[in-house]
C-alpha positions, 0 to 999 in steps of 0.5 A: 513441527515448529509453529511459524511465528508471523513476522512483524511488519516494518515501519515502512510497511505500516506507513505505506499502508496508512498512506494507501488508506488515507489516499483512498479515503480522500479520493472518495470524499473529494469525488463525492463533493464533486471536486474532480481534480482533487479526487482524481489526484488522490485516486492516482496517489492511491494507485501509486501506493498500491503498485509500490506495495505490490512491488515491495511484496514481490521483491521480498518474496524473490529475496526469500526464495533466493535465500533458500 
């Protein structure tokens, strides 16, 4: 049996993960400072990045299943 080597994440995946982490951090800090508009906008950005990451993941699984 061949051990499976995990694939390296692409640059897009790394950047998207970084944006998601940054947006969540900014949202928490802004809300703690009672800067509601900035906190809500950062939270919305975090939600958007999370949804994009999920859609990219499901699209990648579908393309892998089609290749089999």
